[in-house]
C-alpha positions as CSV (number, residue, x, y, z in Angstrom):
1,M,-160.5,59.2,2.2
2,D,-162.3,61.9,0.1
3,V,-160.4,63.2,-2.9
4,R,-161.3,66.6,-4.4
5,E,-160.3,67.7,-7.8
6,I,-159.5,71.5,-7.7
7,S,-158.8,74.0,-10.4
8,S,-155.5,75.7,-11.2
9,E,-157.0,78.9,-9.8
10,E,-157.7,77.2,-6.5
11,V,-154.1,75.9,-6.4
12,E,-152.8,79.5,-6.8
13,V,-155.0,80.6,-3.9
14,I,-153.7,77.8,-1.7
15,L,-150.1,78.6,-2.6
16,S,-150.6,82.2,-1.7
17,Y,-152.0,81.5,1.7
18,E,-150.0,83.2,4.6
19,E,-149.3,81.1,7.6
20,S,-151.3,82.5,10.5
21,H,-153.0,81.7,13.8
22,F,-155.5,79.5,11.9
23,R,-153.4,78.1,9.0
24,D,-150.1,76.3,8.4
25,V,-148.4,74.6,5.4
26,K,-146.0,71.6,5.5
27,A,-143.9,69.6,3.0
28,I,-144.6,65.9,2.6
29,D,-141.3,65.1,4.2
30,I,-142.5,66.3,7.6
31,Q,-142.0,63.8,10.4
32,P,-145.2,62.6,12.1
33,A,-143.9,63.8,15.5
34,K,-143.3,67.3,14.1
35,L,-146.8,67.4,12.5
36,S,-148.4,66.3,15.8
37,Q,-147.0,69.4,17.4
38,T,-148.9,71.7,15.0
39,I,-152.0,69.6,15.4
40,S,-151.8,69.8,19.2
41,A,-151.4,73.6,19.0
42,F,-154.5,74.1,16.8
43,A,-156.6,71.7,18.9
44,N,-155.6,73.4,22.1
45,T,-156.2,76.9,20.9
46,A,-158.9,77.8,18.3
47,G,-158.6,75.1,15.6
48,G,-157.2,75.6,12.1
49,E,-156.1,74.0,8.9
50,I,-152.9,72.4,7.6
51,F,-151.9,71.7,4.0
52,V,-149.3,68.9,3.7
53,G,-147.6,68.8,0.3
54,L,-146.4,72.4,-0.2
55,D,-142.7,73.1,-0.5
56,E,-141.3,76.5,0.6
57,V,-138.0,78.0,-0.7
58,D,-136.6,81.2,0.9
59,K,-135.2,83.6,-1.7
60,S,-132.2,85.8,-1.1
61,D,-134.5,88.9,-1.2
62,G,-136.4,87.7,1.8
63,T,-139.4,86.4,0.0
64,T,-140.7,82.8,0.1
65,V,-141.8,80.9,-3.0
66,R,-144.2,77.9,-2.6
67,S,-144.7,75.0,-5.0
68,W,-147.1,72.1,-5.1
69,R,-145.4,68.7,-4.4
70,G,-148.0,66.3,-3.1
71,F,-147.9,62.6,-2.1
72,Q,-147.3,60.1,-5.0
73,D,-150.5,58.3,-3.9
74,Q,-152.9,58.3,-1.0
75,E,-151.1,55.3,0.7
76,S,-147.9,57.4,0.9
77,A,-149.6,59.5,3.6
78,N,-150.6,56.5,5.8
79,G,-147.8,57.1,8.3
80,L,-149.1,60.7,9.0
81,I,-152.7,59.6,9.2
82,Q,-151.8,56.8,11.7
83,A,-149.9,59.3,13.9
84,I,-152.9,61.7,13.8
85,E,-155.3,59.0,14.7
86,G,-153.1,58.1,17.7
87,L,-153.4,61.6,19.2
88,S,-156.9,61.0,20.5
89,P,-158.7,57.7,21.1
90,L,-161.9,58.9,19.4
91,G,-160.2,60.5,16.4
92,N,-163.1,63.0,15.9
93,F,-161.0,66.1,16.3
94,Y,-160.2,66.5,12.6
95,R,-161.4,66.1,9.0
96,A,-159.1,65.2,6.1
97,Q,-159.2,65.1,2.4
98,F,-156.8,64.9,-0.5
99,L,-156.6,67.7,-3.1
100,K,-155.5,67.0,-6.6
101,C,-155.2,69.2,-9.7
102,A,-154.4,68.3,-13.3
103,G,-150.9,69.4,-14.1
104,Q,-149.7,69.4,-10.5
105,I,-147.6,66.8,-8.7
106,G,-149.4,64.4,-6.5
107,Y,-152.0,64.7,-3.7
108,V,-151.9,67.4,-1.1
109,L,-153.4,66.4,2.3
110,H,-155.8,69.0,3.7
111,L,-156.4,68.7,7.4
112,I,-159.0,70.7,9.3
113,I,-158.3,70.6,13.1
114,F,-161.1,71.4,15.5
115,K,-160.7,72.9,18.9
116,T,-161.0,70.2,21.5
117,R,-162.6,70.1,25.0
118,E,-159.6,68.2,26.4
119,I,-155.9,69.1,26.3
120,M,-154.3,67.3,23.3
121,N,-150.6,66.3,23.6
122,A,-148.2,65.9,20.7
123,T,-146.7,62.4,20.3
124,S,-143.9,63.4,22.6
125,G,-146.4,63.9,25.5
126,T,-146.0,67.7,25.5
127,P,-149.0,69.9,24.6
128,Y,-148.7,72.9,22.4
129,V,-150.6,76.1,21.8
130,R,-150.9,78.4,18.8
131,R,-149.8,82.0,19.0
132,G,-149.9,83.8,15.6
133,A,-148.1,81.6,13.1
134,Q,-146.1,79.9,15.9
135,K,-146.6,76.7,17.9
136,L,-145.4,77.0,21.5
137,P,-144.8,74.2,23.9
138,V,-146.7,74.2,27.2
139,S,-143.6,73.3,29.2
140,T,-144.1,74.7,32.7
141,P,-146.6,73.9,35.5
142,E,-147.8,77.5,35.3
143,A,-148.4,77.3,31.5
144,L,-150.2,74.0,31.9
145,A,-152.4,75.5,34.7
146,R,-153.2,78.5,32.3
147,L,-154.1,76.1,29.5
148,Q,-156.4,74.1,31.9
149,L,-158.2,77.3,32.8
150,D,-158.5,78.4,29.1
151,K,-159.9,75.0,28.2
152,G,-162.4,75.1,31.1
153,I,-160.9,71.8,32.6
154,T,-160.3,73.7,35.9
155,T,-162.3,76.7,37.0
156,F,-161.1,79.6,39.1
157,E,-164.5,80.0,40.7
158,D,-163.7,77.0,43.0
159,N,-160.5,78.6,44.4
160,T,-160.7,79.8,48.0
161,L,-159.9,83.3,49.2
162,A,-158.1,84.2,52.4
163,V,-160.9,86.5,53.6
164,P,-163.2,86.3,56.6
165,L,-166.1,83.9,56.2
166,D,-168.7,86.4,57.4
167,I,-168.3,88.5,54.2
168,V,-170.5,85.9,52.6
169,T,-172.3,84.4,55.6
170,N,-173.4,87.7,57.2
171,S,-173.8,90.0,54.1
172,V,-177.0,91.9,53.3
173,T,-176.9,90.2,49.9
174,V,-177.0,86.6,51.2
175,L,-179.6,87.4,53.9
176,E,-181.9,89.0,51.3
177,F,-181.4,86.1,48.9
178,L,-182.2,83.5,51.5
179,I,-185.2,85.3,52.9
180,S,-186.7,85.4,49.4
181,E,-185.5,82.0,48.0
182,V,-184.7,79.6,50.9
183,P,-186.4,81.1,54.0
184,T,-185.7,78.2,56.3
185,A,-181.9,77.9,55.7
186,E,-179.1,79.4,57.7
187,P,-176.5,81.2,55.5
188,E,-173.5,79.0,56.4
189,T,-175.4,75.8,56.2
190,W,-176.8,76.7,52.8
191,L,-173.5,77.9,51.4
192,R,-171.8,74.7,52.5
193,S,-174.5,72.6,50.8
194,Q,-173.8,74.4,47.6
195,M,-170.0,73.7,47.8
196,L,-169.3,77.4,48.2
197,L,-167.2,77.1,51.4
198,A,-164.1,75.0,51.9
199,T,-163.1,74.6,55.5
200,D,-163.3,78.1,56.8
201,K,-162.8,80.0,53.5
202,P,-165.3,81.2,50.9
203,T,-164.7,80.3,47.2
204,V,-164.5,82.9,44.4
205,A,-168.0,82.0,43.4
206,A,-169.3,82.6,46.9
207,V,-167.7,86.0,47.1
208,L,-168.9,87.1,43.6
209,L,-172.5,86.1,44.3
210,Y,-173.0,86.9,47.9
211,A,-170.5,89.4,49.2
212,D,-171.8,93.0,49.4
213,V,-168.5,94.3,47.8
214,P,-166.7,91.4,46.1
215,Q,-164.2,94.0,44.7
216,A,-162.6,94.2,48.1
217,A,-161.6,90.6,47.9
218,L,-161.2,90.3,44.1
219,P,-159.8,93.7,43.0
220,K,-159.2,94.3,39.3
221,R,-161.3,91.3,38.2
222,S,-164.8,91.7,39.5
223,S,-165.9,95.2,38.3
224,I,-167.1,96.6,35.0
225,K,-165.5,99.7,33.5
226,V,-167.7,101.8,31.1
227,F,-166.0,104.2,28.6
228,R,-167.7,106.7,26.3
229,Y,-165.5,107.7,23.3
230,R,-166.8,110.6,21.1
231,T,-165.5,109.0,17.9
232,R,-166.1,106.3,15.5
233,E,-162.4,105.5,15.0
234,E,-160.7,102.4,16.2
235,G,-158.4,102.4,19.3
236,L,-158.5,104.0,22.7
237,D,-157.7,107.7,22.8
238,R,-158.1,109.5,26.1
239,E,-158.6,112.8,24.2
240,T,-161.9,111.5,22.9
241,L,-163.2,110.3,26.3
242,A,-166.5,112.1,27.0
243,F,-166.0,111.6,30.8
244,D,-164.0,109.7,33.3
245,P,-164.7,105.9,33.0
246,L,-167.5,104.6,35.2
247,T,-166.6,101.8,37.6
248,I,-169.5,99.5,38.4
249,E,-169.1,97.4,41.6
250,G,-171.2,95.1,43.8
251,P,-172.3,91.5,43.7
252,I,-172.5,90.2,40.1
253,Y,-176.3,90.2,40.1
254,D,-176.3,94.0,40.8
255,V,-173.3,94.6,38.5
256,I,-175.1,93.1,35.5
257,E,-178.2,95.2,36.1
258,K,-176.3,98.5,36.7
259,A,-174.0,97.9,33.7
260,V,-177.0,97.4,31.4
261,T,-178.8,100.4,32.7
262,H,-175.8,102.8,32.4
263,T,-174.9,101.5,29.0
264,K,-178.4,102.0,27.7
265,E,-178.6,105.5,29.1
266,I,-175.3,106.5,27.5
267,V,-176.2,105.0,24.1
268,E,-179.6,106.7,24.1
269,S,-177.8,110.1,24.6
270,I,-175.9,109.7,21.3
271,K,-177.4,111.4,18.2
272,K,-176.8,110.2,14.6
273,I,-177.9,111.5,11.2
274,G,-180.8,109.5,9.9
275,E,-183.5,109.8,7.3
276,S,-185.4,112.4,9.2
277,G,-182.4,114.4,10.5
278,M,-180.7,113.8,13.9
279,E,-182.0,110.6,15.5
280,E,-181.3,108.8,18.8
281,I,-179.2,105.6,18.5
282,S,-180.8,102.6,20.2
283,Y,-180.1,98.9,20.5
284,P,-182.6,96.2,21.6
285,D,-182.6,95.8,25.4
286,E,-182.2,92.1,25.0
287,T,-179.0,92.5,23.0
288,L,-177.2,94.7,25.6
289,H,-178.6,92.6,28.5
290,E,-177.6,89.2,27.1
291,I,-174.1,90.2,25.9
292,I,-173.2,91.9,29.2
293,T,-174.7,89.0,31.2
294,N,-172.6,86.6,29.1
295,A,-169.5,88.6,29.7
296,V,-169.9,88.5,33.5
297,L,-170.9,84.9,33.9
298,H,-168.4,83.4,31.4
299,R,-165.3,85.5,31.9
300,D,-162.1,84.1,33.3
301,Y,-161.8,85.4,36.8
302,S,-158.2,84.2,37.2
303,I,-157.2,87.1,34.9
304,A,-156.8,90.3,36.9
305,T,-158.5,92.6,34.5
306,D,-162.0,94.1,34.7
307,I,-164.6,93.7,32.0
308,Q,-164.7,96.8,29.7
309,I,-167.7,98.3,27.9
310,R,-166.6,100.8,25.3
311,I,-169.3,103.0,23.8
312,Y,-168.4,104.8,20.5
313,D,-170.5,106.9,18.3
314,D,-171.5,104.0,16.1
315,R,-171.0,100.9,18.2
316,V,-170.6,99.2,21.6
317,E,-167.8,96.9,22.4
318,V,-168.0,94.5,25.4
319,E,-164.6,92.9,26.2
320,S,-164.6,90.0,28.6
321,P,-161.2,88.6,30.0
322,G,-160.3,85.1,29.0
323,R,-160.4,83.0,25.8
324,L,-163.5,81.1,24.7
325,P,-163.6,77.9,26.9
326,G,-163.7,74.2,26.0
327,H,-164.4,73.5,22.4
328,V,-166.2,76.8,21.7
329,T,-164.9,79.0,18.9
330,V,-166.1,82.2,17.3
331,D,-167.6,80.1,14.5
332,N,-169.7,77.8,16.7
333,V,-170.4,80.1,19.7
334,L,-174.1,80.3,18.9
335,N,-174.5,76.6,18.6
336,E,-172.2,75.1,21.3
337,Q,-172.5,75.5,25.1
338,F,-169.7,75.3,27.6
339,A,-169.9,77.0,31.0
340,R,-166.5,78.1,32.3
341,N,-168.1,79.0,35.7
342,P,-170.9,76.5,36.1
343,K,-171.6,77.4,39.8
344,L,-172.1,81.1,38.9
345,V,-174.4,80.2,36.0
346,R,-176.5,77.8,38.1
347,L,-176.7,79.8,41.3
348,I,-177.4,83.3,39.8
349,N,-180.4,81.6,38.1
350,K,-181.9,81.1,41.6
351,F,-182.1,84.9,42.2
352,P,-185.5,86.7,41.6
353,D,-185.8,87.7,38.0
354,P,-182.4,86.1,37.1
355,P,-180.3,87.7,34.4
356,N,-179.8,84.4,32.6
357,K,-183.5,83.3,32.4
358,D,-182.8,81.2,29.2
359,V,-179.6,79.4,30.2
360,G,-177.6,78.7,27.1
361,E,-179.6,80.9,24.8
362,G,-178.2,84.3,25.7
363,L,-176.2,85.1,22.6
364,N,-178.8,83.6,20.3
365,T,-181.4,86.0,21.9
366,A,-179.0,89.0,21.4
367,F,-178.4,88.2,17.8
368,A,-182.1,87.6,17.0
369,A,-183.1,90.9,18.6
370,M,-180.7,92.8,16.3
371,R,-182.1,91.1,13.3
372,R,-185.7,91.9,14.3
373,I,-185.0,95.7,14.0
374,R,-182.9,95.2,10.8
375,L,-179.5,95.9,12.4
376,K,-176.4,93.7,11.6
377,E,-175.7,90.9,14.0
378,P,-173.0,91.4,16.7
379,Q,-169.5,90.2,15.8
380,V,-167.5,88.0,18.2
381,Q,-163.8,88.3,18.1
382,E,-161.2,86.4,20.2
383,S,-157.8,87.9,21.1
384,D,-154.9,86.3,23.0
385,N,-156.5,87.0,26.4
386,S,-160.1,88.1,25.8
387,V,-163.3,87.9,23.9
388,I,-164.8,91.1,22.4
389,V,-168.3,91.4,21.1
390,H,-168.8,94.3,18.7
391,I,-172.4,95.6,18.5
392,R,-172.5,97.9,15.5
393,H,-175.3,100.3,14.7
394,E,-175.3,99.3,11.0
395,R,-178.5,98.5,9.1
396,L,-178.9,95.2,7.2
397,S,-179.7,97.1,4.0
398,S,-176.9,97.7,1.5
399,P,-175.3,101.1,1.5
400,A,-176.8,101.8,-1.9
401,Q,-180.3,101.0,-0.6
402,I,-179.8,103.2,2.5
403,V,-178.7,106.1,0.3
404,L,-181.8,105.8,-1.9
405,E,-184.1,105.5,1.1
406,Y,-182.5,108.7,2.6
407,L,-183.1,110.5,-0.7
408,D,-186.8,109.5,-0.6
409,A,-187.1,111.8,2.4
410,N,-184.4,114.3,1.7
411,D,-183.4,116.4,-1.3
412,T,-179.6,115.8,-1.2
413,I,-176.9,113.7,0.5
414,T,-173.3,114.4,1.1
415,N,-170.4,112.0,1.6
416,Q,-170.3,112.7,5.4
417,I,-174.0,112.1,5.8
418,G,-173.7,108.9,3.7
419,R,-171.0,107.6,5.9
420,E,-173.1,108.4,9.0
421,I,-176.1,106.5,7.8
422,T,-174.4,103.5,6.2
423,G,-171.6,102.9,8.7
424,L,-168.9,103.1,6.0
425,R,-165.7,104.6,7.5
426,R,-163.8,106.0,4.5
427,D,-164.6,108.8,2.1
428,V,-163.5,106.7,-0.9
429,Q,-165.9,103.8,0.1
430,M,-168.8,106.2,0.2
431,K,-167.8,107.8,-3.1
432,D,-167.7,104.3,-4.8
433,V,-171.4,103.8,-3.7
434,F,-172.4,107.2,-5.2
435,V,-170.5,106.5,-8.4
436,A,-172.2,103.0,-8.8
437,L,-175.6,104.6,-8.3
438,R,-174.8,107.3,-10.8
439,K,-173.8,104.6,-13.4
440,Q,-177.3,103.1,-12.9
441,K,-178.7,106.6,-13.5
442,L,-180.4,106.6,-10.1
443,I,-178.6,109.6,-8.7
444,E,-176.7,112.6,-10.0
445,Q,-174.3,115.1,-8.6
446,V,-175.7,118.5,-7.6
447,P,-174.4,121.1,-10.0
448,G,-172.1,123.8,-8.6
449,K,-171.1,121.8,-5.5
450,R,-167.5,120.6,-5.5
451,G,-164.9,119.3,-3.0
452,R,-166.1,118.9,0.5
453,A,-169.4,120.6,-0.4
454,S,-170.2,118.0,-3.1
455,A,-173.7,116.6,-2.8
456,W,-175.9,114.1,-4.7
457,R,-179.6,114.0,-5.5
458,K,-182.0,111.6,-7.2
459,A,-181.6,111.7,-11.0
């Protein structure tokens, strides 16, 4: 196994790590069965790393002190390695290396655990999940069913609904689709051939695709809510709502198109200070289209919450219910593919001008479109029950460069204007940029202007 010699500075960094959703520390005395619980939790959630060989002592004042006490030699960790290997027949769910530092005791085992496609059990046979810095056993049938949905092992799109069959066999949506795509097929025959009907009940996928109003059968989980907040601040404050939230309904093919159109119209109504004064904010059409399409097709429909699109003065946030499925994480989401709802993905692609033309390439297209117009790439964040994509209207240029470009076209710049054009949120952050530019003798403060009226100009 690889051994890496690290510096004393790196040791101090490792000792200062806080245990979190993605990191844990253990002493070398940990039993293999106990370690397997932590490994199971990371593999079943979002992956993470474990340092084995760090002691913790709780002090009377409530603080915790860590010290380095590694294995005497590499063979001393064989029992743990064997237990880890036994958790999965392929053994490709982790990477391991020993860390050693001159002046420190022994070898610390550093484990990197990857999120797995399948459910991984601890040696006891019980699977665990990670929540914050805790590992929680999946000990009830309901919790196991939830984990299977989160992992994409089962999919809610195949569940049947207790609604009349004709909401999908006699809808305007299915008739128009079949006339254009499968003109010789009868609705019920075709839907059965696609495994969208079970006995006399339609599946969730059938209702989402072909019912005229899926929201009647799937309330609170098949609409999109659009919010416009007149602020750049974080959080949801009703006082800053520009208007009552929009609710977009209909079959998912229509929902995607309407959501993209409404979002684009609202975004283009926002004004922002730019180099030439007040300018319209805009995002590439492909970015909004692909991210909203991805949210609709890959959300977890078992969760009774609508997709939310939140439009702020400087960003758009698209929140899709459900965690990332399978082995997908925020770090590999652009490179890995896993369809939580494979029927939705496949069948919506049969519609005229489908929203997912390049199946599997949607987010890559969205990110590339932002780069082309020199805006920062979207940021993907995973919470306990949802995935949020942040699309910020921030240029790739550094704040200092943006300030200098602004002063090429304008005589002066203030802190407020600087924050508007750079995307920096705090006065002190913007002031630091100005001070750094002044030290380089590139700008100077405008004489006679102080306090909130202070301004800067080219030196």
